C-alpha positions as CSV (number, residue, x, y, z in Angstrom):
1,M,67.3,-19.4,-67.0
2,N,69.2,-20.9,-64.1
3,F,69.7,-19.1,-60.8
4,P,71.4,-21.4,-58.2
5,D,74.0,-18.7,-57.4
6,A,71.1,-16.2,-56.7
7,L,69.4,-18.7,-54.4
8,A,72.5,-19.2,-52.4
9,G,73.3,-15.4,-52.5
10,G,69.8,-14.5,-51.4
11,A,70.1,-16.6,-48.2
12,F,73.6,-15.3,-47.6
13,A,72.6,-11.6,-48.1
14,A,69.5,-12.0,-45.8
15,N,71.7,-13.5,-43.1
16,A,74.4,-10.9,-43.5
17,G,72.0,-8.0,-43.7
18,Q,73.3,-7.1,-47.2
19,P,71.3,-5.9,-50.1
20,L,70.9,-8.4,-53.0
21,A,71.2,-7.3,-56.6
22,L,71.0,-9.5,-59.7
23,T,72.7,-8.4,-62.9
24,D,73.5,-9.5,-66.4
25,P,76.6,-11.6,-66.6
26,H,78.3,-9.3,-69.1
27,Q,77.3,-5.8,-68.0
28,V,75.9,-4.2,-64.9
29,S,72.2,-3.9,-65.4
30,G,71.0,-0.3,-65.9
31,D,68.6,-0.6,-62.9
32,L,71.4,-1.6,-60.5
33,P,72.1,1.6,-58.6
34,L,75.6,0.7,-57.3
35,E,76.5,4.3,-56.7
36,Q,73.5,4.5,-54.3
37,W,74.4,1.5,-52.2
38,H,75.8,3.8,-49.5
39,L,72.2,4.7,-48.6
40,F,71.6,1.1,-47.3
41,E,72.4,0.2,-43.7
42,W,74.7,-2.7,-44.4
43,N,78.1,-3.9,-43.5
44,G,79.8,-2.2,-46.4
45,T,81.0,-5.2,-48.3
46,V,79.8,-6.7,-51.6
47,S,79.8,-10.5,-52.1
48,V,79.6,-11.8,-55.7
49,F,78.2,-15.2,-56.2
50,G,78.9,-17.3,-59.4
51,G,81.9,-17.9,-61.5
52,S,83.0,-15.7,-64.4
53,S,80.3,-17.2,-66.6
54,A,77.6,-15.9,-64.2
55,V,79.4,-12.6,-63.4
56,S,82.1,-11.5,-65.8
57,D,85.4,-10.0,-64.7
58,V,84.3,-6.7,-66.3
59,V,81.1,-6.6,-64.1
60,V,83.1,-7.5,-61.0
61,A,85.6,-4.7,-61.8
62,Q,82.7,-2.2,-62.2
63,I,81.1,-3.3,-58.9
64,V,84.5,-2.9,-57.1
65,R,84.9,0.6,-58.7
66,D,81.3,1.7,-57.9
67,T,81.5,0.4,-54.3
68,D,84.9,1.9,-53.5
69,G,86.6,-1.6,-53.6
70,R,84.6,-3.2,-50.8
71,L,84.4,-6.6,-52.5
72,M,84.3,-9.6,-50.3
């Protein structure tokens, strides 16, 4: 496996005070509790790292839906 996007995303998330979640490229992983992200003290936006081969448009759409459209 190759995780360069996760490495860059990890540094970004730590600096921005955002939670970091890794998921399957084609579906949101079952252990990714997007509907519970409101419990974190973060700035309310979600940043997705990687192109469509790393995170498909379907996954991005689900993330947008589950986080009330706060995609950055």
